[in-house]
KOLMI-991522 format. One record per residue (C-alpha): residue in one letter; x, y, z. Coordinates in steps of 0.05 Angstrom, whole numbers, plus 5000, padded with zeros to 4 digits. Layout:
<nodes>
{node "A" {X Y Z}} ...
</nodes>
This chain:
<nodes>
{node "X" {1113 2545 9694}} {node "X" {1083 2614 9698}} {node "X" {1118 2678 9720}} {node "X" {1094 2670 9792}} {node "X" {1125 2601 9799}} {node "X" {1191 2625 9768}} {node "X" {1191 2686 9814}} {node "X" {1182 2641 9875}} {node "X" {1238 2595 9852}} {node "X" {1288 2651 9844}} {node "X" {1267 2690 9906}} {node "X" {1233 2750 9873}} {node "X" {1182 2781 9921}} {node "X" {1163 2852 9899}} {node "X" {1109 2862 9848}} {node "X" {1153 2905 9804}} {node "X" {1206 2850 9800}} {node "X" {1153 2797 9787}} {node "X" {1129 2840 9729}} {node "X" {1201 2842 9703}} {node "X" {1203 2765 9706}} {node "X" {1139 2762 9665}} {node "X" {1169 2809 9613}} {node "X" {1234 2769 9609}} {node "X" {1195 2704 9600}} {node "X" {1153 2736 9545}} {node "X" {1217 2760 9511}} {node "X" {1248 2690 9516}} {node "X" {1185 2662 9484}} {node "X" {1190 2711 9426}} {node "X" {1263 2693 9417}} {node "X" {1245 2619 9414}} {node "X" {1278 2598 9479}} {node "X" {1211 2581 9511}} {node "X" {1148 2547 9485}} {node "X" {1079 2571 9510}} {node "X" {1041 2508 9529}} {node "X" {0981 2545 9559}} {node "X" {0964 2618 9567}} {node "X" {1020 2647 9610}} {node "X" {1052 2579 9621}} {node "X" {1119 2562 9588}} {node "X" {1169 2505 9581}} {node "X" {1241 2506 9556}} {node "X" {1247 2496 9481}} {node "X" {1301 2445 9461}} {node "X" {1304 2398 9520}} {node "X" {1330 2333 9492}} {node "X" {1360 2367 9430}} {node "X" {1431 2343 9441}} {node "X" {1488 2325 9394}} {node "X" {1558 2298 9396}} {node "X" {1618 2325 9359}} {node "X" {1684 2362 9362}} {node "X" {1697 2427 9400}} {node "X" {1740 2480 9365}} {node "X" {1767 2533 9412}} {node "X" {1789 2602 9388}} {node "X" {1828 2655 9426}} {node "X" {1778 2709 9405}} {node "X" {1721 2671 9440}} {node "X" {1688 2649 9375}} {node "X" {1687 2576 9395}} {node "X" {1651 2525 9351}} {node "X" {1618 2457 9357}} {node "X" {1627 2413 9295}} {node "X" {1573 2358 9296}} {node "X" {1593 2286 9279}} {node "X" {1533 2280 9233}} {node "X" {1560 2333 9185}} {node "X" {1510 2387 9203}} {node "X" {1531 2460 9203}} {node "X" {1578 2484 9259}} {node "X" {1546 2518 9320}} {node "X" {1573 2577 9359}} {node "X" {1592 2563 9432}} {node "X" {1599 2623 9477}} {node "X" {1657 2619 9527}} {node "X" {1606 2618 9585}} {node "X" {1575 2556 9554}} {node "X" {1640 2520 9538}} {node "X" {1649 2482 9604}} {node "X" {1724 2496 9593}} {node "X" {1726 2446 9536}} {node "X" {1792 2447 9499}} {node "X" {1808 2448 9425}} {node "X" {1792 2381 9392}} {node "X" {1754 2352 9452}} {node "X" {1697 2305 9436}} {node "X" {1636 2336 9470}} {node "X" {1562 2330 9479}} {node "X" {1522 2395 9472}} {node "X" {1453 2421 9484}} {node "X" {1429 2456 9421}} {node "X" {1398 2522 9443}} {node "X" {1337 2552 9411}} {node "X" {1354 2598 9353}} {node "X" {1346 2672 9370}} {node "X" {1321 2720 9317}} {node "X" {1378 2751 9278}} {node "X" {1431 2710 9315}} {node "X" {1471 2650 9292}} {node "X" {1453 2581 9321}} {node "X" {1485 2566 9389}} {node "X" {1501 2506 9432}} {node "X" {1522 2494 9504}} {node "X" {1572 2440 9524}} {node "X" {1540 2394 9575}} {node "X" {1591 2338 9575}} {node "X" {1665 2329 9556}} {node "X" {1666 2257 9528}} {node "X" {1739 2252 9510}} {node "X" {1798 2300 9517}} {node "X" {1837 2309 9452}} {node "X" {1899 2340 9479}} {node "X" {1921 2367 9546}} {node "X" {1992 2389 9528}} {node "X" {2008 2457 9499}} {node "X" {2069 2494 9476}} {node "X" {2089 2566 9487}} {node "X" {2138 2614 9518}} {node "X" {2148 2616 9594}} {node "X" {2142 2680 9633}} {node "X" {2169 2670 9703}} {node "X" {2162 2718 9762}} {node "X" {2182 2711 9835}} {node "X" {2117 2679 9857}} {node "X" {2086 2647 9796}} {node "X" {2094 2633 9722}} {node "X" {2052 2632 9659}} {node "X" {2056 2597 9592}} {node "X" {2039 2645 9535}} {node "X" {2014 2599 9480}} {node "X" {2040 2599 9408}} {node "X" {1974 2578 9378}} {node "X" {1909 2617 9373}} {node "X" {1866 2566 9408}} {node "X" {1865 2592 9479}} {node "X" {1846 2662 9501}} {node "X" {1879 2655 9569}} {node "X" {1951 2638 9588}} {node "X" {1964 2575 9629}} {node "X" {1981 2588 9702}} {node "X" {2041 2547 9728}} {node "X" {2057 2541 9802}} {node "X" {2131 2552 9817}} {node "X" {2140 2480 9840}} {node "X" {2115 2455 9772}} {node "X" {2166 2493 9730}} {node "X" {2218 2438 9721}} {node "X" {2273 2491 9721}} {node "X" {2242 2531 9665}} {node "X" {2262 2604 9656}} {node "X" {2231 2664 9622}} {node "X" {2239 2663 9546}} {node "X" {2243 2587 9541}} {node "X" {2196 2546 9499}} {node "X" {2162 2494 9542}} {node "X" {2112 2437 9536}} {node "X" {2059 2444 9590}} {node "X" {2006 2395 9612}} {node "X" {1940 2422 9638}} {node "X" {1925 2393 9707}} {node "X" {1859 2427 9721}} {node "X" {1815 2485 9702}} {node "X" {1772 2503 9762}} {node "X" {1701 2523 9744}} {node "X" {1707 2596 9765}} {node "X" {1780 2605 9748}} {node "X" {1800 2649 9688}} {node "X" {1863 2609 9674}} {node "X" {1876 2534 9670}} {node "X" {1931 2507 9716}} {node "X" {1988 2466 9687}} {node "X" {2058 2437 9697}} {node "X" {2119 2437 9653}} {node "X" {2133 2368 9625}} {node "X" {2190 2386 9577}} {node "X" {2235 2445 9559}} {node "X" {2248 2454 9485}} {node "X" {2300 2509 9487}} {node "X" {2305 2583 9475}} {node "X" {2249 2615 9435}} {node "X" {2273 2635 9365}} {node "X" {2322 2577 9359}} {node "X" {2305 2538 9295}} {node "X" {2308 2469 9327}} {node "X" {2265 2493 9385}} {node "X" {2213 2525 9339}} {node "X" {2206 2464 9293}} {node "X" {2196 2419 9354}} {node "X" {2146 2470 9381}} {node "X" {2105 2463 9316}} {node "X" {2104 2388 9324}} {node "X" {2079 2394 9396}} {node "X" {2027 2446 9375}} {node "X" {1996 2394 9328}} {node "X" {2002 2337 9378}} {node "X" {2057 2303 9338}} {node "X" {2117 2268 9369}} {node "X" {2184 2304 9368}} {node "X" {2226 2248 9398}} {node "X" {2233 2176 9377}} {node "X" {2221 2127 9435}} {node "X" {2285 2093 9457}} {node "X" {2251 2025 9464}} {node "X" {2230 2027 9391}} {node "X" {2300 2047 9368}} {node "X" {2329 1989 9408}} {node "X" {2279 1940 9378}} {node "X" {2298 1963 9308}} {node "X" {2372 1956 9324}} {node "X" {2362 1882 9340}} {node "X" {2333 1865 9271}} {node "X" {2385 1824 9232}} {node "X" {2409 1855 9167}} {node "X" {2429 1790 9133}} {node "X" {2376 1761 9088}} {node "X" {2366 1686 9098}} {node "X" {2377 1642 9037}} {node "X" {2309 1608 9045}} {node "X" {2277 1677 9040}} {node "X" {2315 1692 8976}} {node "X" {2295 1624 8947}} {node "X" {2221 1638 8961}} {node "X" {2222 1703 8920}} {node "X" {2225 1723 8847}} {node "X" {2296 1745 8833}} {node "X" {2307 1811 8798}} {node "X" {2379 1820 8817}} {node "X" {2404 1813 8746}} {node "X" {2351 1859 8716}} {node "X" {2368 1933 8703}} {node "X" {2341 1970 8764}} {node "X" {2348 2040 8792}} {node "X" {2316 2091 8839}} {node "X" {2297 2164 8824}} {node "X" {2288 2208 8886}} {node "X" {2298 2279 8911}} {node "X" {2371 2299 8922}} {node "X" {2366 2300 8998}} {node "X" {2327 2235 9005}} {node "X" {2354 2177 9046}} {node "X" {2293 2132 9047}} {node "X" {2287 2102 8977}} {node "X" {2222 2062 8982}} {node "X" {2211 2051 8907}} {node "X" {2254 2027 8849}} {node "X" {2239 2014 8775}} {node "X" {2266 1958 8731}} {node "X" {2265 1952 8655}} {node "X" {2273 1890 8612}} {node "X" {2259 1876 8538}} {node "X" {2219 1812 8528}} {node "X" {2224 1763 8469}} {node "X" {2158 1787 8441}} {node "X" {2186 1859 8439}} {node "X" {2143 1880 8497}} {node "X" {2172 1913 8559}} {node "X" {2173 1883 8628}} {node "X" {2169 1941 8677}} {node "X" {2178 1926 8751}} {node "X" {2153 1974 8805}} {node "X" {2191 1949 8866}} {node "X" {2170 1973 8935}} {node "X" {2209 1964 8999}} {node "X" {2183 1903 9037}} {node "X" {2175 1938 9103}} {node "X" {2126 1887 9132}} {node "X" {2178 1832 9125}} {node "X" {2216 1869 9180}} {node "X" {2158 1900 9219}} {node "X" {2111 1847 9247}} {node "X" {2041 1864 9272}} {node "X" {2032 1886 9344}} {node "X" {2107 1894 9358}} {node "X" {2132 1958 9391}} {node "X" {2156 1983 9323}} {node "X" {2088 1969 9290}} {node "X" {2049 2002 9347}} {node "X" {2091 2065 9342}} {node "X" {2084 2067 9266}} {node "X" {2009 2056 9272}} {node "X" {2002 2113 9322}} {node "X" {2043 2161 9279}} {node "X" {2010 2136 9214}} {node "X" {2055 2179 9170}} {node "X" {2123 2212 9166}} {node "X" {2119 2288 9175}} {node "X" {2157 2334 9128}} {node "X" {2174 2402 9157}} {node "X" {2214 2453 9119}} {node "X" {2281 2431 9147}} {node "X" {2271 2359 9170}} {node "X" {2234 2294 9164}} {node "X" {2201 2265 9226}} {node "X" {2199 2191 9206}} {node "X" {2144 2141 9218}} {node "X" {2195 2085 9226}} {node "X" {2261 2084 9264}} {node "X" {2321 2107 9223}} {node "X" {2351 2037 9222}} {node "X" {2291 2014 9181}} {node "X" {2275 2075 9137}} {node "X" {2347 2095 9119}} {node "X" {2381 2027 9123}} {node "X" {2345 1959 9122}} {node "X" {2286 1981 9079}} {node "X" {2318 2035 9037}} {node "X" {2331 2010 8966}} {node "X" {2403 2034 8964}} {node "X" {2446 2018 8903}} {node "X" {2492 1958 8901}} {node "X" {2456 1922 8957}} {node "X" {2407 1863 8956}} {node "X" {2339 1887 8981}} {node "X" {2272 1853 8994}} {node "X" {2212 1882 8957}} {node "X" {2138 1874 8944}} {node "X" {2131 1886 8869}} {node "X" {2080 1899 8815}} {node "X" {2108 1874 8749}} {node "X" {2076 1896 8683}} {node "X" {2082 1870 8612}} {node "X" {2073 1932 8568}} {node "X" {2072 1947 8494}} {node "X" {2110 2006 8462}} {node "X" {2044 2045 8467}} {node "X" {2041 2033 8543}} {node "X" {1984 1984 8538}} {node "X" {1986 1936 8598}} {node "X" {1979 1865 8571}} {node "X" {1983 1832 8639}} {node "X" {2013 1842 8708}} {node "X" {2032 1802 8769}} {node "X" {2044 1820 8842}} {node "X" {2102 1783 8875}} {node "X" {2150 1785 8933}} {node "X" {2218 1797 8902}} {node "X" {2292 1810 8915}} {node "X" {2327 1866 8875}} {node "X" {2396 1897 8869}} {node "X" {2392 1970 8848}} {node "X" {2445 1990 8796}} {node "X" {2442 2065 8807}} {node "X" {2412 2119 8851}} {node "X" {2388 2177 8807}} {node "X" {2366 2244 8833}} {node "X" {2308 2276 8796}} {node "X" {2358 2326 8768}} {node "X" {2403 2268 8742}} {node "X" {2344 2235 8707}} {node "X" {2320 2302 8679}} {node "X" {2388 2315 8647}} {node "X" {2384 2248 8611}} {node "X" {2313 2264 8587}} {node "X" {2330 2334 8563}} {node "X" {2398 2316 8532}} {node "X" {2396 2244 8509}} {node "X" {2458 2220 8473}} {node "X" {2436 2218 8399}} {node "X" {2476 2155 8385}} {node "X" {2438 2098 8416}} {node "X" {2498 2052 8418}} {node "X" {2537 2102 8459}} {node "X" {2482 2109 8512}} {node "X" {2490 2067 8574}} {node "X" {2438 2016 8593}} {node "X" {2417 2061 8651}} {node "X" {2407 2121 8604}} {node "X" {2366 2078 8557}} {node "X" {2325 2052 8616}} {node "X" {2307 2123 8638}} {node "X" {2288 2143 8567}} {node "X" {2245 2080 8556}} {node "X" {2208 2092 8622}} {node "X" {2198 2165 8606}} {node "X" {2168 2149 8537}} {node "X" {2119 2099 8569}} {node "X" {2103 2147 8626}} {node "X" {2085 2204 8578}} {node "X" {2037 2158 8542}} {node "X" {2006 2134 8608}} {node "X" {1998 2206 8630}} {node "X" {1965 2227 8565}} {node "X" {1915 2169 8570}} {node "X" {1900 2186 8643}} {node "X" {1881 2258 8627}} {node "X" {1841 2235 8567}} {node "X" {1801 2191 8615}} {node "X" {1784 2251 8659}} {node "X" {1841 2256 8710}} {node "X" {1852 2327 8735}} {node "X" {1920 2359 8724}} {node "X" {1939 2392 8790}} {node "X" {2013 2405 8775}} {node "X" {2025 2467 8818}} {node "X" {2087 2510 8822}} {node "X" {2111 2510 8894}} {node "X" {2154 2561 8930}} {node "X" {2210 2529 8971}} {node "X" {2267 2556 9014}} {node "X" {2341 2545 9010}} {node "X" {2363 2542 9083}} {node "X" {2431 2543 9117}} {node "X" {2457 2493 9169}} {node "X" {2421 2532 9224}} {node "X" {2354 2529 9188}} {node "X" {2355 2603 9167}} {node "X" {2320 2614 9099}} {node "X" {2370 2645 9050}} {node "X" {2327 2650 8988}} {node "X" {2259 2630 8960}} {node "X" {2255 2593 8894}} {node "X" {2200 2561 8853}} {node "X" {2198 2486 8842}} {node "X" {2155 2453 8790}} {node "X" {2146 2380 8771}} {node "X" {2187 2362 8710}} {node "X" {2186 2299 8667}} {node "X" {2231 2260 8715}} {node "X" {2181 2272 8771}} {node "X" {2123 2254 8726}} {node "X" {2159 2190 8703}} {node "X" {2161 2164 8775}} {node "X" {2091 2189 8790}} {node "X" {2059 2152 8731}} {node "X" {2089 2084 8750}} {node "X" {2071 2093 8823}} {node "X" {1999 2109 8802}} {node "X" {1999 2048 8756}} {node "X" {2022 2002 8812}} {node "X" {1972 2030 8863}} {node "X" {1915 2022 8813}} {node "X" {1936 1951 8795}} {node "X" {1939 1928 8868}} {node "X" {1870 1958 8882}} {node "X" {1841 1924 8821}} {node "X" {1874 1858 8838}} {node "X" {1834 1854 8903}} {node "X" {1774 1898 8889}} {node "X" {1755 1878 8818}} {node "X" {1716 1813 8824}} {node "X" {1668 1775 8780}} {node "X" {1595 1797 8780}} {node "X" {1557 1767 8838}} {node "X" {1620 1758 8880}} {node "X" {1640 1802 8939}} {node "X" {1710 1832 8942}} {node "X" {1751 1818 9004}} {node "X" {1758 1876 9053}} {node "X" {1814 1922 9032}} {node "X" {1843 1992 9042}} {node "X" {1826 2041 8986}} {node "X" {1848 2112 8974}} {node "X" {1784 2146 8951}} {node "X" {1767 2216 8926}} {node "X" {1695 2238 8921}} {node "X" {1665 2284 8868}} {node "X" {1665 2359 8885}} {node "X" {1607 2387 8925}} {node "X" {1559 2418 8873}} {node "X" {1551 2482 8915}} {node "X" {1627 2491 8920}} {node "X" {1634 2479 8845}} {node "X" {1580 2531 8831}} {node "X" {1615 2582 8875}} {node "X" {1681 2566 8840}} {node "X" {1648 2577 8772}} {node "X" {1622 2644 8796}} {node "X" {1690 2664 8823}} {node "X" {1729 2650 8758}} {node "X" {1679 2691 8717}} {node "X" {1710 2755 8744}} {node "X" {1775 2735 8709}} {node "X" {1738 2721 8644}} {node "X" {1738 2645 8649}} {node "X" {1679 2598 8641}} {node "X" {1668 2528 8670}} {node "X" {1610 2484 8651}} {node "X" {1595 2449 8717}} {node "X" {1538 2408 8690}} {node "X" {1546 2338 8662}} {node "X" {1578 2273 8685}} {node "X" {1642 2270 8727}} {node "X" {1685 2257 8665}} {node "X" {1659 2319 8630}} {node "X" {1667 2362 8692}} {node "X" {1739 2340 8703}} {node "X" {1756 2352 8630}} {node "X" {1727 2423 8636}} {node "X" {1769 2435 8699}} {node "X" {1831 2411 8661}} {node "X" {1815 2458 8604}} {node "X" {1810 2516 8653}} {node "X" {1876 2497 8687}} {node "X" {1910 2497 8619}} {node "X" {1882 2566 8603}} {node "X" {1909 2598 8667}} {node "X" {1981 2571 8656}} {node "X" {2030 2629 8660}} {node "X" {1976 2680 8679}} {node "X" {1983 2723 8742}} {node "X" {1920 2691 8770}} {node "X" {1945 2619 8758}} {node "X" {1966 2604 8830}} {node "X" {1902 2634 8859}} {node "X" {1854 2597 8813}} {node "X" {1892 2531 8823}} {node "X" {1889 2542 8899}} {node "X" {1814 2555 8897}} {node "X" {1803 2496 8850}} {node "X" {1839 2450 8900}} {node "X" {1795 2478 8957}} {node "X" {1734 2461 8915}} {node "X" {1754 2388 8912}} {node "X" {1736 2337 8965}} {node "X" {1793 2311 9008}} {node "X" {1822 2242 8990}} {node "X" {1816 2193 9048}} {node "X" {1830 2121 9067}} {node "X" {1770 2075 9074}} {node "X" {1746 2003 9063}} {node "X" {1688 2028 9021}} {node "X" {1710 2038 8949}} {node "X" {1678 2097 8914}} {node "X" {1735 2107 8865}} {node "X" {1784 2165 8857}} {node "X" {1753 2225 8821}} {node "X" {1816 2266 8815}} {node "X" {1855 2209 8782}} {node "X" {1794 2182 8744}} {node "X" {1808 2112 8772}} {node "X" {1753 2064 8792}} {node "X" {1802 2027 8838}} {node "X" {1859 2059 8875}} {node "X" {1900 2047 8938}} {node "X" {1967 2066 8968}} {node "X" {2019 2011 8960}} {node "X" {2082 2048 8940}} {node "X" {2107 2084 9003}} {node "X" {2106 2037 9063}} {node "X" {2168 2070 9094}} {node "X" {2128 2135 9105}} {node "X" {2054 2115 9105}} {node "X" {2021 2064 9150}} {node "X" {1962 2050 9101}} {node "X" {2014 2023 9052}} {node "X" {2038 1974 9106}} {node "X" {1965 1954 9117}} {node "X" {1958 1941 9042}} {node "X" {2022 1899 9040}} {node "X" {1996 1855 9097}} {node "X" {1928 1846 9066}} {node "X" {1960 1829 8999}} {node "X" {2004 1776 9030}} {node "X" {1944 1746 9067}} {node "X" {1900 1744 9005}} {node "X" {1955 1720 8958}} {node "X" {1963 1661 9006}} {node "X" {1889 1646 9004}} {node "X" {1871 1679 9070}} {node "X" {1800 1697 9090}} {node "X" {1773 1768 9089}} {node "X" {1789 1810 9150}} {node "X" {1741 1849 9196}} {node "X" {1716 1911 9161}} {node "X" {1700 1952 9224}} {node "X" {1769 1946 9255}} {node "X" {1803 1963 9189}} {node "X" {1757 2023 9178}} {node "X" {1775 2051 9246}} {node "X" {1850 2048 9228}} {node "X" {1834 2080 9160}} {node "X" {1800 2139 9195}} {node "X" {1859 2147 9243}} {node "X" {1908 2148 9183}} {node "X" {1865 2199 9146}} {node "X" {1863 2244 9207}} {node "X" {1938 2239 9220}} {node "X" {1952 2254 9147}} {node "X" {1913 2320 9154}} {node "X" {1949 2337 9220}} {node "X" {2016 2325 9186}} {node "X" {1996 2371 9128}} {node "X" {1976 2425 9177}} {node "X" {2042 2420 9214}} {node "X" {2080 2424 9148}} {node "X" {2041 2487 9129}} {node "X" {2056 2517 9197}} {node "X" {2131 2505 9187}} {node "X" {2128 2537 9118}} {node "X" {2090 2596 9147}} {node "X" {2143 2604 9202}} {node "X" {2199 2604 9150}} {node "X" {2160 2655 9107}} {node "X" {2155 2703 9166}} {node "X" {2229 2691 9183}} {node "X" {2249 2703 9111}} {node "X" {2210 2769 9108}} {node "X" {2232 2794 9177}} {node "X" {2290 2834 9149}} {node "X" {2246 2865 9094}} {node "X" {2205 2912 9137}} {node "X" {2186 2974 9097}} {node "X" {2198 2941 9029}} {node "X" {2143 2944 8976}} {node "X" {2119 2883 8937}} {node "X" {2068 2866 8884}} {node "X" {2017 2814 8905}} {node "X" {1948 2783 8897}} {node "X" {1891 2782 8947}} {node "X" {1891 2708 8966}} {node "X" {1839 2710 9021}} {node "X" {1783 2756 9045}} {node "X" {1756 2753 9116}} {node "X" {1716 2797 9163}} {node "X" {1782 2817 9197}} {node "X" {1822 2834 9135}} {node "X" {1854 2816 9069}} {node "X" {1906 2762 9059}} {node "X" {1957 2779 9005}} {node "X" {2005 2731 8971}} {node "X" {2068 2763 8943}} {node "X" {2084 2748 8870}} {node "X" {2159 2745 8881}} {node "X" {2161 2689 8933}} {node "X" {2089 2667 8948}} {node "X" {2097 2690 9021}} {node "X" {2029 2709 9050}} {node "X" {2012 2764 9100}} {node "X" {1951 2803 9122}} {node "X" {1925 2873 9113}} {node "X" {1883 2882 9177}} {node "X" {1815 2914 9165}} {node "X" {1834 2968 9216}} {node "X" {1887 2992 9168}} {node "X" {1836 3006 9113}} {node "X" {1823 3076 9141}} {node "X" {1792 3109 9079}} {node "X" {1723 3078 9092}} {node "X" {1684 3030 9136}} {node "X" {1690 2963 9101}} {node "X" {1639 2906 9107}} {node "X" {1652 2833 9091}} {node "X" {1613 2803 9032}} {node "X" {1623 2729 9042}} {node "X" {1586 2707 8979}} {node "X" {1629 2750 8933}} {node "X" {1696 2740 8970}} {node "X" {1703 2816 8980}} {node "X" {1706 2875 9028}} {node "X" {1662 2933 9006}} {node "X" {1667 3005 9030}} {node "X" {1602 3030 9060}} {node "X" {1608 3101 9034}} {node "X" {1652 3098 8972}} {node "X" {1630 3027 8952}} {node "X" {1703 3011 8936}} {node "X" {1714 2936 8931}} {node "X" {1773 2892 8949}} {node "X" {1760 2823 8918}} {node "X" {1795 2756 8920}} {node "X" {1845 2755 8862}} {node "X" {1855 2830 8857}} {node "X" {1926 2854 8843}} {node "X" {1952 2900 8897}} {node "X" {2017 2933 8920}} {node "X" {2035 2925 8993}} {node "X" {2088 2948 9043}} {node "X" {2114 2900 9096}} {node "X" {2096 2932 9164}} {node "X" {2113 2880 9217}} {node "X" {2129 2807 9227}} {node "X" {2113 2764 9288}} {node "X" {2152 2699 9291}} {node "X" {2114 2673 9352}} {node "X" {2047 2680 9318}} {node "X" {2074 2663 9248}} {node "X" {2042 2728 9224}} {node "X" {2060 2784 9175}} {node "X" {2023 2849 9170}} {node "X" {2021 2889 9106}} {node "X" {1992 2957 9089}} {node "X" {1964 2973 9020}} {node "X" {2000 3023 8976}} {node "X" {1945 3060 8939}} 
</nodes>
């Protein structure tokens, strides 16, 4: 079309305005929105350039489209969003790139809604009400008609379902579907976090009832069909507050002086049959969720804390990996069997650690249980040493945790690190997971392995690794990022050893983890880079992870000579489990963030030493050395200069004075304000 045709179409009649149309079209051509097909004739550039992916909404209007094909995200202006909501699967028109502007897209179809329920605080007036959202994913509050309030009052936390968002309306319209309680109450706030991430905060009554009907008595024919470990020394080692003991270890000396070590895992799939209401609920949840003050279980309490929990002095059904090992932790052979066990003792990690640190010097005076812990620890230390020698990466991070009272209020922050008792359990779980994956996946040359669920971890992205190498140089560290995967992982381990005990330890470990790919579930085995295993799966936690239940079922099928299952259907479930795992991690982080802000809320005006843990265009994130709580120094508070964001060098740089604030810099900050609703803390720098 030429400018005259466009003018006629839009009702422009005067010559002056027609000339303006011609100039606008010429400008659109220069910006790449139009293509000149003949002198003075243009067509739209990009017709047919569409893509599908996920929509990410932000309250500041900086919405993004994340393409399914892995391409770079595209900016979506609010006027081009079609009122798509956060997480929606959408189809977009990719707009022509304008000079000096970031690439843009326009939503042309909402394929699938991700979520239409939101949580926030009600504000009720005489004629209408609003939901003010907790999260930062919607710029506008949700309008609620009075007859859709369900008795809600101002100041209450509510779950609201969006009913419609009229095309020209500023606010979406919704209705209250549940009231969580008063804002600020711990129980209310933890449930609000679950709703925010689309996670269930109630257990369905029908599922609880189904679990209650499962008989607790084990049939004799079931016992007879299993390998009996009830007379073998067996115990569990778990956190002090744990109730769901899904793994136990057994130790027995063989006649050839080798050790028989049993890794016994709760036989959840004996009780939970496919496609039952319990199984469907577990499949949907895919994982238990661990918030600061509670566990939101994948399975009903009757199963996870009773029938399947490997409690001491009770006969329990298990799926077990049993290893014959030498004194030097060499695995001579192993077998995978359905078993029955009778745990002799429930140890906490602290109990086991005391035995390891203070073993009775007189062997005869040690109990069998103490000897069992010491034998397993000796073997585990050797397994661990071999694993790191083979290229596994040592990500043992110190974590800050909170001691909380009965009302969920954080009383103090403390640091928790993995000790030998934790590592003992970890090594045998890793060994069992590896053995199960090898049992199915490792086949003779020329043969195809049966379809299975693997836990895989890809090599780091080379660009991310290069950026990480650049980043650690400012602290005086070097990392050779060239060479095979084994060499690279050994170099990373060497670096992690060097930073132990240094003030930059936590920061470098955090950035190193961000450099790594995410571990996922899949039917395509590419190995596990972080563990340096060619074959790896998740077999050892079926009480809290659905993939482990999938692995148990596949094992049973294949051990009985069954045919390979459909790869496509299994892959879809793997993707769902990987996604839900990430959602659960994000919810856990949000609960930690909430408790950090709550913990710091009575420390306004106090001064702390910290480290710059994040640099963005809107400010500096600072992590406090004393308790690892993180807050932000907004860029508006840096009033001595105009600061610009240098993304490549993780820094803010003053335009006049050229003063730099870089990731990893030590700083002193004062706590200015805390916002529990937003889970935010603001600091100001003390020069």
